[in-house]
PQR file of N, CA, C, O and H, with PARSE charges and radii, in Angstrom:
ATOM      1  N   MET A   1     110.686  90.111  53.943 -0.4000 1.5000
ATOM      2  CA  MET A   1     109.789  90.987  54.570 -0.0000 2.0000
ATOM      3  C   MET A   1     111.153  92.439  53.447  0.5500 1.7000
ATOM      4  O   MET A   1     112.376  92.557  53.375 -0.5500 1.4000
ATOM      5  N   THR A   2     109.832  93.268  52.767 -0.4000 1.5000
ATOM      6  CA  THR A   2     110.864  94.385  52.210 -0.0000 2.0000
ATOM      7  C   THR A   2     111.395  95.602  52.905  0.5500 1.7000
ATOM      8  O   THR A   2     110.787  95.951  53.917 -0.5500 1.4000
ATOM      9  H   THR A   2     108.838  93.172  52.825  0.4000 1.0000
ATOM     10  N   ASP A   3     112.092  96.072  52.648 -0.4000 1.5000
ATOM     11  CA  ASP A   3     113.269  97.425  53.097 -0.0000 2.0000
ATOM     12  C   ASP A   3     111.686  98.057  53.824  0.5500 1.7000
ATOM     13  O   ASP A   3     111.341  97.683  54.945 -0.5500 1.4000
ATOM     14  H   ASP A   3     112.586  95.789  51.826  0.4000 1.0000
ATOM     15  N   GLU A   4     110.984  98.876  53.136 -0.4000 1.5000
ATOM     16  CA  GLU A   4     109.419  99.433  52.979 -0.0000 2.0000
ATOM     17  C   GLU A   4     108.877  99.214  54.240  0.5500 1.7000
ATOM     18  O   GLU A   4     108.875 100.030  55.161 -0.5500 1.4000
ATOM     19  H   GLU A   4     111.265  99.180  52.226  0.4000 1.0000
ATOM     20  N   THR A   5     108.221  97.614  54.263 -0.4000 1.5000
ATOM     21  CA  THR A   5     107.815  97.291  55.552 -0.0000 2.0000
ATOM     22  C   THR A   5     108.793  97.470  56.709  0.5500 1.7000
ATOM     23  O   THR A   5     108.569  98.319  57.572 -0.5500 1.4000
ATOM     24  H   THR A   5     108.223  96.951  53.514  0.4000 1.0000
ATOM     25  N   HIS A   6     109.960  96.624  56.750 -0.4000 1.5000
ATOM     26  CA  HIS A   6     110.994  96.654  58.037 -0.0000 2.0000
ATOM     27  C   HIS A   6     110.918  98.315  58.263  0.5500 1.7000
ATOM     28  O   HIS A   6     110.223  98.465  59.268 -0.5500 1.4000
ATOM     29  H   HIS A   6     110.142  95.935  56.049  0.4000 1.0000
ATOM     30  N   GLU A   7     111.178  99.125  57.949 -0.4000 1.5000
ATOM     31  CA  GLU A   7     110.731 100.886  58.254 -0.0000 2.0000
ATOM     32  C   GLU A   7     109.584 101.043  58.635  0.5500 1.7000
ATOM     33  O   GLU A   7     109.597 101.813  59.595 -0.5500 1.4000
ATOM     34  H   GLU A   7     111.742  99.003  57.132  0.4000 1.0000
ATOM     35  N   ALA A   8     108.202 100.588  58.290 -0.4000 1.5000
ATOM     36  CA  ALA A   8     107.226 101.295  58.784 -0.0000 2.0000
ATOM     37  C   ALA A   8     107.129 100.024  60.107  0.5500 1.7000
ATOM     38  O   ALA A   8     106.194 100.294  60.861 -0.5500 1.4000
ATOM     39  H   ALA A   8     108.192  99.963  57.511  0.4000 1.0000
ATOM     40  N   HIS A   9     107.581  99.257  60.352 -0.4000 1.5000
ATOM     41  CA  HIS A   9     107.808  98.592  61.875 -0.0000 2.0000
ATOM     42  C   HIS A   9     108.900  99.274  62.470  0.5500 1.7000
ATOM     43  O   HIS A   9     108.713  99.118  63.677 -0.5500 1.4000
ATOM     44  H   HIS A   9     108.341  99.038  59.739  0.4000 1.0000
ATOM     45  N   GLU A  10     110.015  99.994  62.301 -0.4000 1.5000
ATOM     46  CA  GLU A  10     110.883 100.280  63.001 -0.0000 2.0000
ATOM     47  C   GLU A  10     110.497 101.898  63.553  0.5500 1.7000
ATOM     48  O   GLU A  10     111.184 102.375  64.457 -0.5500 1.4000
ATOM     49  H   GLU A  10     110.166 100.120  61.321  0.4000 1.0000
ATOM     50  N   SER A  11     109.476 102.615  63.011 -0.4000 1.5000
ATOM     51  CA  SER A  11     108.655 104.204  63.167 -0.0000 2.0000
ATOM     52  C   SER A  11     107.062 103.595  63.649  0.5500 1.7000
ATOM     53  O   SER A  11     106.138 104.402  63.748 -0.5500 1.4000
ATOM     54  H   SER A  11     108.918 102.228  62.277  0.4000 1.0000
ATOM     55  N   ASP A  12     106.890 102.467  63.866 -0.4000 1.5000
ATOM     56  CA  ASP A  12     105.854 102.428  64.591 -0.0000 2.0000
ATOM     57  C   ASP A  12     106.039 101.839  66.358  0.5500 1.7000
ATOM     58  O   ASP A  12     106.441 100.744  66.749 -0.5500 1.4000
ATOM     59  H   ASP A  12     107.640 101.811  63.785  0.4000 1.0000
ATOM     60  N   PRO A  13     105.608 102.956  67.101 -0.5600 1.5000
ATOM     61  CA  PRO A  13     105.873 102.367  68.897  0.2800 2.0000
ATOM     62  C   PRO A  13     105.204 101.167  68.949  0.5500 1.7000
ATOM     63  O   PRO A  13     105.350 100.152  69.629 -0.5500 1.4000
ATOM     64  N   VAL A  14     104.485 101.479  68.138 -0.4000 1.5000
ATOM     65  CA  VAL A  14     103.343 100.159  69.070 -0.0000 2.0000
ATOM     66  C   VAL A  14     103.737  98.900  68.965  0.5500 1.7000
ATOM     67  O   VAL A  14     103.400  98.018  69.754 -0.5500 1.4000
ATOM     68  H   VAL A  14     104.366 102.303  67.585  0.4000 1.0000
ATOM     69  N   ARG A  15     104.588  98.716  67.831 -0.4000 1.5000
ATOM     70  CA  ARG A  15     105.724  97.091  67.268 -0.0000 2.0000
ATOM     71  C   ARG A  15     107.152  97.301  68.093  0.5500 1.7000
ATOM     72  O   ARG A  15     108.040  96.601  67.607 -0.5500 1.4000
ATOM     73  H   ARG A  15     104.862  99.433  67.190  0.4000 1.0000
ATOM     74  N   ARG A  16     107.511  97.973  69.043 -0.4000 1.5000
ATOM     75  CA  ARG A  16     108.548  97.864  69.823 -0.0000 2.0000
ATOM     76  C   ARG A  16     108.465  97.050  71.050  0.5500 1.7000
ATOM     77  O   ARG A  16     107.696  97.450  71.924 -0.5500 1.4000
ATOM     78  H   ARG A  16     106.790  98.542  69.437  0.4000 1.0000
ATOM     79  N   PRO A  17     109.245  95.799  71.280 -0.5600 1.5000
ATOM     80  CA  PRO A  17     108.912  95.359  72.548  0.2800 2.0000
ATOM     81  C   PRO A  17     109.774  95.931  73.253  0.5500 1.7000
ATOM     82  O   PRO A  17     110.825  96.570  73.210 -0.5500 1.4000
ATOM     83  N   ALA A  18     108.830  95.406  74.074 -0.4000 1.5000
ATOM     84  CA  ALA A  18     109.187  95.945  76.069 -0.0000 2.0000
ATOM     85  C   ALA A  18     110.149  95.353  76.401  0.5500 1.7000
ATOM     86  O   ALA A  18     110.978  95.898  77.130 -0.5500 1.4000
ATOM     87  H   ALA A  18     107.977  94.887  74.109  0.4000 1.0000
ATOM     88  N   GLY A  19     110.316  93.964  75.918 -0.4000 1.5000
ATOM     89  CA  GLY A  19     111.292  92.833  76.472 -0.0000 2.0000
ATOM     90  C   GLY A  19     110.741  91.592  76.038  0.5500 1.7000
ATOM     91  O   GLY A  19     109.826  91.513  75.218 -0.5500 1.4000
ATOM     92  H   GLY A  19     109.643  93.522  75.326  0.4000 1.0000
ATOM     93  N   PRO A  20     111.554  90.175  76.844 -0.5600 1.5000
ATOM     94  CA  PRO A  20     111.478  88.995  76.835  0.2800 2.0000
ATOM     95  C   PRO A  20     109.774  89.032  77.643  0.5500 1.7000
ATOM     96  O   PRO A  20     109.430  89.797  78.543 -0.5500 1.4000
ATOM     97  N   PRO A  21     108.993  88.033  77.026 -0.5600 1.5000
ATOM     98  CA  PRO A  21     108.184  87.321  78.195  0.2800 2.0000
ATOM     99  C   PRO A  21     108.522  86.915  79.327  0.5500 1.7000
ATOM    100  O   PRO A  21     109.674  86.519  79.499 -0.5500 1.4000
ATOM    101  N   ASP A  22     107.332  86.921  80.651 -0.4000 1.5000
ATOM    102  CA  ASP A  22     107.505  86.460  81.308 -0.0000 2.0000
ATOM    103  C   ASP A  22     108.504  85.373  81.952  0.5500 1.7000
ATOM    104  O   ASP A  22     109.217  85.349  82.955 -0.5500 1.4000
ATOM    105  H   ASP A  22     106.395  87.243  80.511  0.4000 1.0000
ATOM    106  N   ASP A  23     108.189  84.406  80.802 -0.4000 1.5000
ATOM    107  CA  ASP A  23     108.857  82.953  81.120 -0.0000 2.0000
ATOM    108  C   ASP A  23     110.364  83.365  80.680  0.5500 1.7000
ATOM    109  O   ASP A  23     111.500  83.374  81.154 -0.5500 1.4000
ATOM    110  H   ASP A  23     107.610  84.426  79.987  0.4000 1.0000
ATOM    111  N   LEU A  24     109.967  83.559  79.984 -0.4000 1.5000
ATOM    112  CA  LEU A  24     111.802  83.732  78.991 -0.0000 2.0000
ATOM    113  C   LEU A  24     113.339  84.965  79.818  0.5500 1.7000
ATOM    114  O   LEU A  24     113.029  86.116  80.127 -0.5500 1.4000
ATOM    115  H   LEU A  24     109.045  83.552  79.599  0.4000 1.0000
ATOM    116  N   GLU A  25     114.182  84.682  79.946 -0.4000 1.5000
ATOM    117  CA  GLU A  25     115.337  84.954  80.060 -0.0000 2.0000
ATOM    118  C   GLU A  25     115.868  86.048  78.721  0.5500 1.7000
ATOM    119  O   GLU A  25     115.216  85.870  77.692 -0.5500 1.4000
ATOM    120  H   GLU A  25     114.434  83.747  79.695  0.4000 1.0000
ATOM    121  N   ARG A  26     116.477  86.655  78.671 -0.4000 1.5000
ATOM    122  CA  ARG A  26     116.476  87.889  77.942 -0.0000 2.0000
ATOM    123  C   ARG A  26     117.420  86.792  76.649  0.5500 1.7000
ATOM    124  O   ARG A  26     116.757  86.494  75.655 -0.5500 1.4000
ATOM    125  H   ARG A  26     117.007  86.799  79.507  0.4000 1.0000
ATOM    126  N   PRO A  27     118.763  86.302  76.715 -0.5600 1.5000
ATOM    127  CA  PRO A  27     119.073  85.199  75.651  0.2800 2.0000
ATOM    128  C   PRO A  27     118.708  84.290  75.716  0.5500 1.7000
ATOM    129  O   PRO A  27     119.579  83.531  75.289 -0.5500 1.4000
ATOM    130  N   GLU A  28     117.848  83.745  76.018 -0.4000 1.5000
ATOM    131  CA  GLU A  28     116.130  82.582  75.421 -0.0000 2.0000
ATOM    132  C   GLU A  28     115.620  83.115  74.510  0.5500 1.7000
ATOM    133  O   GLU A  28     115.671  82.741  73.338 -0.5500 1.4000
ATOM    134  H   GLU A  28     117.141  84.361  76.365  0.4000 1.0000
ATOM    135  N   TRP A  29     114.870  84.384  75.089 -0.4000 1.5000
ATOM    136  CA  TRP A  29     114.170  85.513  74.438 -0.0000 2.0000
ATOM    137  C   TRP A  29     114.400  85.265  72.787  0.5500 1.7000
ATOM    138  O   TRP A  29     113.674  84.891  71.865 -0.5500 1.4000
ATOM    139  H   TRP A  29     114.828  84.687  76.041  0.4000 1.0000
ATOM    140  N   TRP A  30     116.299  85.820  72.965 -0.4000 1.5000
ATOM    141  CA  TRP A  30     116.791  86.362  71.593 -0.0000 2.0000
ATOM    142  C   TRP A  30     116.938  84.857  70.216  0.5500 1.7000
ATOM    143  O   TRP A  30     116.802  84.754  68.996 -0.5500 1.4000
ATOM    144  H   TRP A  30     116.889  86.123  73.713  0.4000 1.0000
ATOM    145  N   ALA A  31     117.303  83.906  71.439 -0.4000 1.5000
ATOM    146  CA  ALA A  31     117.940  82.693  70.595 -0.0000 2.0000
ATOM    147  C   ALA A  31     116.095  81.925  69.907  0.5500 1.7000
ATOM    148  O   ALA A  31     115.771  80.829  69.447 -0.5500 1.4000
ATOM    149  H   ALA A  31     117.413  83.990  72.429  0.4000 1.0000
ATOM    150  N   THR A  32     115.821  82.393  70.010 -0.4000 1.5000
ATOM    151  CA  THR A  32     114.080  82.395  69.529 -0.0000 2.0000
ATOM    152  C   THR A  32     113.940  82.647  67.528  0.5500 1.7000
ATOM    153  O   THR A  32     113.915  81.861  66.581 -0.5500 1.4000
ATOM    154  H   THR A  32     116.084  83.283  70.383  0.4000 1.0000
ATOM    155  N   LEU A  33     113.888  83.912  67.639 -0.4000 1.5000
ATOM    156  CA  LEU A  33     115.002  84.227  66.859 -0.0000 2.0000
ATOM    157  C   LEU A  33     113.459  85.057  66.465  0.5500 1.7000
ATOM    158  O   LEU A  33     113.753  85.997  65.727 -0.5500 1.4000
ATOM    159  H   LEU A  33     113.908  84.551  68.408  0.4000 1.0000
ATOM    160  N   SER A  34     112.648  85.035  66.597 -0.4000 1.5000
ATOM    161  CA  SER A  34     111.501  85.841  66.375 -0.0000 2.0000
ATOM    162  C   SER A  34     111.890  87.563  65.736  0.5500 1.7000
ATOM    163  O   SER A  34     113.046  87.946  65.559 -0.5500 1.4000
ATOM    164  H   SER A  34     112.410  84.271  67.197  0.4000 1.0000
ATOM    165  N   ASP A  35     111.030  88.155  65.547 -0.4000 1.5000
ATOM    166  CA  ASP A  35     111.382  89.513  64.881 -0.0000 2.0000
ATOM    167  C   ASP A  35     111.100  90.160  65.229  0.5500 1.7000
ATOM    168  O   ASP A  35     110.806  91.096  64.486 -0.5500 1.4000
ATOM    169  H   ASP A  35     110.091  87.844  65.690  0.4000 1.0000
ATOM    170  N   ASP A  36     110.869  90.342  66.968 -0.4000 1.5000
ATOM    171  CA  ASP A  36     110.539  91.239  68.200 -0.0000 2.0000
ATOM    172  C   ASP A  36     111.671  91.522  68.738  0.5500 1.7000
ATOM    173  O   ASP A  36     112.166  92.636  68.912 -0.5500 1.4000
ATOM    174  H   ASP A  36     111.108  89.581  67.572  0.4000 1.0000
ATOM    175  N   ALA A  37     112.339  89.862  69.168 -0.4000 1.5000
ATOM    176  CA  ALA A  37     113.326  89.870  69.644 -0.0000 2.0000
ATOM    177  C   ALA A  37     114.811  89.913  68.810  0.5500 1.7000
ATOM    178  O   ALA A  37     115.767  89.533  69.487 -0.5500 1.4000
ATOM    179  H   ALA A  37     111.937  88.957  69.026  0.4000 1.0000
ATOM    180  N   LEU A  38     114.994  90.172  67.952 -0.4000 1.5000
ATOM    181  CA  LEU A  38     115.684  90.009  67.091 -0.0000 2.0000
ATOM    182  C   LEU A  38     115.356  91.687  67.250  0.5500 1.7000
ATOM    183  O   LEU A  38     115.488  91.934  68.448 -0.5500 1.4000
ATOM    184  H   LEU A  38     114.218  90.482  67.403  0.4000 1.0000
ATOM    185  N   ARG A  39     115.088  92.576  66.721 -0.4000 1.5000
ATOM    186  CA  ARG A  39     114.800  93.967  67.102 -0.0000 2.0000
ATOM    187  C   ARG A  39     115.507  94.285  67.999  0.5500 1.7000
ATOM    188  O   ARG A  39     116.467  95.054  67.961 -0.5500 1.4000
ATOM    189  H   ARG A  39     114.981  92.376  65.747  0.4000 1.0000
ATOM    190  N   ASP A  40     114.894  93.462  69.257 -0.4000 1.5000
ATOM    191  CA  ASP A  40     115.257  94.359  70.806 -0.0000 2.0000
ATOM    192  C   ASP A  40     117.171  94.162  70.372  0.5500 1.7000
ATOM    193  O   ASP A  40     117.902  95.122  70.127 -0.5500 1.4000
ATOM    194  H   ASP A  40     114.114  92.837  69.288  0.4000 1.0000
ATOM    195  N   GLU A  41     117.567  92.869  70.378 -0.4000 1.5000
ATOM    196  CA  GLU A  41     118.930  92.654  70.515 -0.0000 2.0000
ATOM    197  C   GLU A  41     119.630  93.629  69.578  0.5500 1.7000
ATOM    198  O   GLU A  41     120.742  93.904  70.028 -0.5500 1.4000
ATOM    199  H   GLU A  41     116.973  92.089  70.577  0.4000 1.0000
ATOM    200  N   THR A  42     119.320  94.342  68.249 -0.4000 1.5000
ATOM    201  CA  THR A  42     119.774  94.781  67.299 -0.0000 2.0000
ATOM    202  C   THR A  42     119.588  96.479  67.874  0.5500 1.7000
ATOM    203  O   THR A  42     120.144  97.396  67.270 -0.5500 1.4000
ATOM    204  H   THR A  42     118.417  94.118  67.883  0.4000 1.0000
ATOM    205  N   ARG A  43     118.966  96.654  68.774 -0.4000 1.5000
ATOM    206  CA  ARG A  43     118.594  98.194  69.316 -0.0000 2.0000
ATOM    207  C   ARG A  43     120.426  97.994  71.167  0.5500 1.7000
ATOM    208  O   ARG A  43     121.362  98.610  71.675 -0.5500 1.4000
ATOM    209  H   ARG A  43     118.514  95.909  69.264  0.4000 1.0000
ATOM    210  N   ALA A  44     119.675  96.730  71.231 -0.4000 1.5000
ATOM    211  CA  ALA A  44     120.250  96.211  72.835 -0.0000 2.0000
ATOM    212  C   ALA A  44     121.954  96.563  72.314  0.5500 1.7000
ATOM    213  O   ALA A  44     122.549  97.308  73.093 -0.5500 1.4000
ATOM    214  H   ALA A  44     118.913  96.230  70.818  0.4000 1.0000
ATOM    215  N   ASN A  45     122.668  96.140  71.215 -0.4000 1.5000
ATOM    216  CA  ASN A  45     123.830  95.963  70.384 -0.0000 2.0000
ATOM    217  C   ASN A  45     124.157  97.412  70.036  0.5500 1.7000
ATOM    218  O   ASN A  45     125.321  97.799  70.138 -0.5500 1.4000
ATOM    219  H   ASN A  45     122.185  95.535  70.582  0.4000 1.0000
ATOM    220  N   ARG A  46     123.081  98.319  69.586 -0.4000 1.5000
ATOM    221  CA  ARG A  46     123.628  98.974  69.245 -0.0000 2.0000
ATOM    222  C   ARG A  46     123.678 100.520  70.906  0.5500 1.7000
ATOM    223  O   ARG A  46     124.280 101.566  71.150 -0.5500 1.4000
ATOM    224  H   ARG A  46     122.136  98.004  69.503  0.4000 1.0000
ATOM    225  N   ARG A  47     123.027  99.975  71.301 -0.4000 1.5000
ATOM    226  CA  ARG A  47     123.401 101.414  72.782 -0.0000 2.0000
ATOM    227  C   ARG A  47     125.225 100.501  72.954  0.5500 1.7000
ATOM    228  O   ARG A  47     126.340 100.995  73.123 -0.5500 1.4000
ATOM    229  H   ARG A  47     122.539  99.125  71.102  0.4000 1.0000
ATOM    230  N   ALA A  48     124.942  99.592  72.864 -0.4000 1.5000
ATOM    231  CA  ALA A  48     126.826  98.925  73.751 -0.0000 2.0000
ATOM    232  C   ALA A  48     127.367  99.161  73.040  0.5500 1.7000
ATOM    233  O   ALA A  48     128.463  99.527  73.464 -0.5500 1.4000
ATOM    234  H   ALA A  48     124.036  99.191  72.727  0.4000 1.0000
ATOM    235  N   GLU A  49     127.258  99.217  71.432 -0.4000 1.5000
ATOM    236  CA  GLU A  49     128.512  99.786  70.786 -0.0000 2.0000
ATOM    237  C   GLU A  49     128.251 101.706  70.823  0.5500 1.7000
ATOM    238  O   GLU A  49     129.314 102.305  70.663 -0.5500 1.4000
ATOM    239  H   GLU A  49     126.368  98.920  71.088  0.4000 1.0000
ATOM    240  N   TRP A  50     127.437 102.308  70.944 -0.4000 1.5000
ATOM    241  CA  TRP A  50     127.547 103.326  71.300 -0.0000 2.0000
ATOM    242  C   TRP A  50     128.285 104.056  72.650  0.5500 1.7000
ATOM    243  O   TRP A  50     128.692 105.213  72.759 -0.5500 1.4000
ATOM    244  H   TRP A  50     126.573 101.822  71.073  0.4000 1.0000
ATOM    245  N   TRP A  51     128.304 102.846  73.720 -0.4000 1.5000
ATOM    246  CA  TRP A  51     128.809 102.706  75.157 -0.0000 2.0000
ATOM    247  C   TRP A  51     130.729 102.550  74.561  0.5500 1.7000
ATOM    248  O   TRP A  51     131.651 103.322  74.823 -0.5500 1.4000
ATOM    249  H   TRP A  51     127.973 101.906  73.631  0.4000 1.0000
ATOM    250  N   VAL A  52     130.748 101.706  74.011 -0.4000 1.5000
ATOM    251  CA  VAL A  52     132.192 101.984  73.436 -0.0000 2.0000
ATOM    252  C   VAL A  52     132.793 102.661  72.663  0.5500 1.7000
ATOM    253  O   VAL A  52     133.980 102.369  72.520 -0.5500 1.4000
ATOM    254  H   VAL A  52     129.999 101.079  73.798  0.4000 1.0000
ATOM    255  N   LEU A  53     132.472 103.331  72.200 -0.4000 1.5000
ATOM    256  CA  LEU A  53     132.373 104.186  71.021 -0.0000 2.0000
ATOM    257  C   LEU A  53     133.387 105.623  72.483  0.5500 1.7000
ATOM    258  O   LEU A  53     134.486 106.059  72.826 -0.5500 1.4000
ATOM    259  H   LEU A  53     131.507 103.568  72.317  0.4000 1.0000
ATOM    260  N   ALA A  54     131.306 105.734  72.866 -0.4000 1.5000
ATOM    261  CA  ALA A  54     132.265 107.282  73.765 -0.0000 2.0000
ATOM    262  C   ALA A  54     133.083 106.900  74.801  0.5500 1.7000
ATOM    263  O   ALA A  54     133.437 107.868  75.474 -0.5500 1.4000
ATOM    264  H   ALA A  54     130.413 105.380  72.587  0.4000 1.0000
ATOM    265  N   THR A  55     133.572 105.699  75.225 -0.4000 1.5000
ATOM    266  CA  THR A  55     134.826 105.514  75.921 -0.0000 2.0000
ATOM    267  C   THR A  55     135.949 105.150  75.503  0.5500 1.7000
ATOM    268  O   THR A  55     136.972 105.043  76.181 -0.5500 1.4000
ATOM    269  H   THR A  55     133.285 104.913  74.678  0.4000 1.0000
ATOM    270  N   GLY A  56     135.824 104.941  74.375 -0.4000 1.5000
ATOM    271  CA  GLY A  56     137.321 104.921  73.351 -0.0000 2.0000
ATOM    272  C   GLY A  56     137.640 106.717  73.642  0.5500 1.7000
ATOM    273  O   GLY A  56     138.489 107.253  74.355 -0.5500 1.4000
ATOM    274  H   GLY A  56     134.994 105.027  73.825  0.4000 1.0000
ATOM    275  N   LEU A  57     136.548 107.324  72.744 -0.4000 1.5000
ATOM    276  CA  LEU A  57     137.218 108.327  72.304 -0.0000 2.0000
ATOM    277  C   LEU A  57     137.691 109.213  74.324  0.5500 1.7000
ATOM    278  O   LEU A  57     138.501 110.085  74.640 -0.5500 1.4000
ATOM    279  H   LEU A  57     135.859 106.890  72.164  0.4000 1.0000
ATOM    280  N   LEU A  58     137.122 108.742  74.797 -0.4000 1.5000
ATOM    281  CA  LEU A  58     136.779 109.145  76.211 -0.0000 2.0000
ATOM    282  C   LEU A  58     138.266 109.512  76.686  0.5500 1.7000
ATOM    283  O   LEU A  58     138.664 110.580  77.152 -0.5500 1.4000
ATOM    284  H   LEU A  58     136.465 108.033  74.540  0.4000 1.0000
ATOM    285  N   ALA A  59     139.179 107.991  76.367 -0.4000 1.5000
ATOM    286  CA  ALA A  59     140.102 107.916  76.933 -0.0000 2.0000
ATOM    287  C   ALA A  59     141.311 107.954  75.654  0.5500 1.7000
ATOM    288  O   ALA A  59     142.540 107.933  75.721 -0.5500 1.4000
ATOM    289  H   ALA A  59     138.856 107.124  75.988  0.4000 1.0000
ATOM    290  N   MET A  60     140.366 108.021  74.476 -0.4000 1.5000
ATOM    291  CA  MET A  60     141.797 109.294  73.873 -0.0000 2.0000
ATOM    292  C   MET A  60     142.992 110.217  74.359  0.5500 1.7000
ATOM    293  O   MET A  60     144.191 110.410  74.555 -0.5500 1.4000
ATOM    294  H   MET A  60     139.367 108.038  74.421  0.4000 1.0000
ATOM    295  N   ALA A  61     140.911 110.859  74.407 -0.4000 1.5000
ATOM    296  CA  ALA A  61     140.862 112.599  75.331 -0.0000 2.0000
ATOM    297  C   ALA A  61     142.382 112.402  75.849  0.5500 1.7000
ATOM    298  O   ALA A  61     143.529 112.656  75.482 -0.5500 1.4000
ATOM    299  H   ALA A  61     139.936 110.702  74.248  0.4000 1.0000
ATOM    300  N   ILE A  62     141.783 111.874  76.786 -0.4000 1.5000
ATOM    301  CA  ILE A  62     142.251 111.599  78.291 -0.0000 2.0000
ATOM    302  C   ILE A  62     144.472 111.008  78.165  0.5500 1.7000
ATOM    303  O   ILE A  62     145.396 111.329  78.912 -0.5500 1.4000
ATOM    304  H   ILE A  62     140.851 111.668  77.084  0.4000 1.0000
ATOM    305  N   THR A  63     144.469 110.459  77.390 -0.4000 1.5000
ATOM    306  CA  THR A  63     145.916 110.487  76.553 -0.0000 2.0000
ATOM    307  C   THR A  63     146.314 111.818  75.837  0.5500 1.7000
ATOM    308  O   THR A  63     147.198 112.503  76.351 -0.5500 1.4000
ATOM    309  H   THR A  63     143.718 110.199  76.783  0.4000 1.0000
ATOM    310  N   VAL A  64     145.808 112.158  74.862 -0.4000 1.5000
ATOM    311  CA  VAL A  64     146.606 112.831  74.952 -0.0000 2.0000
ATOM    312  C   VAL A  64     146.609 114.071  75.309  0.5500 1.7000
ATOM    313  O   VAL A  64     147.121 114.889  74.545 -0.5500 1.4000
ATOM    314  H   VAL A  64     145.091 111.602  74.443  0.4000 1.0000
ATOM    315  N   ALA A  65     146.039 114.496  76.554 -0.4000 1.5000
ATOM    316  CA  ALA A  65     146.180 115.512  77.411 -0.0000 2.0000
ATOM    317  C   ALA A  65     146.832 115.471  78.337  0.5500 1.7000
ATOM    318  O   ALA A  65     147.111 116.419  79.070 -0.5500 1.4000
ATOM    319  H   ALA A  65     145.623 113.831  77.175  0.4000 1.0000
ATOM    320  N   LEU A  66     147.229 114.178  78.456 -0.4000 1.5000
ATOM    321  CA  LEU A  66     148.403 113.843  79.739 -0.0000 2.0000
ATOM    322  C   LEU A  66     149.827 113.668  78.953  0.5500 1.7000
ATOM    323  O   LEU A  66     150.886 113.733  79.577 -0.5500 1.4000
ATOM    324  H   LEU A  66     147.003 113.407  77.860  0.4000 1.0000
ATOM    325  N   LEU A  67     149.777 113.404  77.315 -0.4000 1.5000
ATOM    326  CA  LEU A  67     151.010 113.876  76.654 -0.0000 2.0000
ATOM    327  C   LEU A  67     151.239 115.249  76.235  0.5500 1.7000
ATOM    328  O   LEU A  67     152.225 115.843  75.798 -0.5500 1.4000
ATOM    329  H   LEU A  67     148.917 113.351  76.807  0.4000 1.0000
ATOM    330  N   LEU A  68     149.588 115.702  76.593 -0.4000 1.5000
ATOM    331  CA  LEU A  68     150.498 117.404  76.268 -0.0000 2.0000
ATOM    332  C   LEU A  68     150.751 117.868  77.731  0.5500 1.7000
ATOM    333  O   LEU A  68     151.009 119.038  78.013 -0.5500 1.4000
ATOM    334  H   LEU A  68     148.787 115.219  76.948  0.4000 1.0000
ATOM    335  N   TRP A  69     150.694 117.255  78.284 -0.4000 1.5000
ATOM    336  CA  TRP A  69     150.749 118.302  79.710 -0.0000 2.0000
ATOM    337  C   TRP A  69     151.935 117.680  80.431  0.5500 1.7000
ATOM    338  O   TRP A  69     152.562 118.370  81.236 -0.5500 1.4000
ATOM    339  H   TRP A  69     150.485 116.304  78.056  0.4000 1.0000
ATOM    340  N   TRP A  70     152.264 116.484  80.205 -0.4000 1.5000
ATOM    341  CA  TRP A  70     153.857 116.255  80.386 -0.0000 2.0000
ATOM    342  C   TRP A  70     154.610 116.184  79.375  0.5500 1.7000
ATOM    343  O   TRP A  70     155.063 115.042  79.449 -0.5500 1.4000
ATOM    344  H   TRP A  70     151.755 115.924  79.551  0.4000 1.0000
ATOM    345  N   GLY A  71     155.091 116.725  78.367 -0.4000 1.5000
ATOM    346  CA  GLY A  71     155.428 116.935  77.459 -0.0000 2.0000
ATOM    347  C   GLY A  71     156.367 115.561  76.922  0.5500 1.7000
ATOM    348  O   GLY A  71     156.143 114.400  77.265 -0.5500 1.4000
ATOM    349  H   GLY A  71     154.723 117.653  78.307  0.4000 1.0000
ATOM    350  N   GLU A  72     157.564 116.052  75.916 -0.4000 1.5000
ATOM    351  CA  GLU A  72     158.123 114.944  75.657 -0.0000 2.0000
ATOM    352  C   GLU A  72     159.010 113.678  76.622  0.5500 1.7000
ATOM    353  O   GLU A  72     159.717 114.057  77.556 -0.5500 1.4000
ATOM    354  H   GLU A  72     157.746 116.995  75.637  0.4000 1.0000
ATOM    355  N   PRO A  73     158.932 112.712  76.410 -0.5600 1.5000
ATOM    356  CA  PRO A  73     159.689 111.783  77.053  0.2800 2.0000
ATOM    357  C   PRO A  73     161.343 112.660  76.877  0.5500 1.7000
ATOM    358  O   PRO A  73     161.725 113.530  76.094 -0.5500 1.4000
ATOM    359  N   GLY A  74     161.952 111.998  77.906 -0.4000 1.5000
ATOM    360  CA  GLY A  74     163.584 112.140  77.383 -0.0000 2.0000
ATOM    361  C   GLY A  74     164.405 113.323  78.263  0.5500 1.7000
ATOM    362  O   GLY A  74     165.589 113.562  78.023 -0.5500 1.4000
ATOM    363  H   GLY A  74     161.642 111.291  78.542  0.4000 1.0000
TER
END
């Protein structure tokens, strides 16, 4: 599969899978390594990574705010 073909599939809303077939659970579907299953797994991982990034940034901001509020120890 060339990059051009891959880009065409990513932008084509008809090719986006809606999820696993009724007879398969999501992990079993991803394990089939079909193009649709792998594309769905990549999107799911991307969403999870954004949540981890947002949570980390929020935790860092709260930590900095608390450190500034209470000042230096000692």
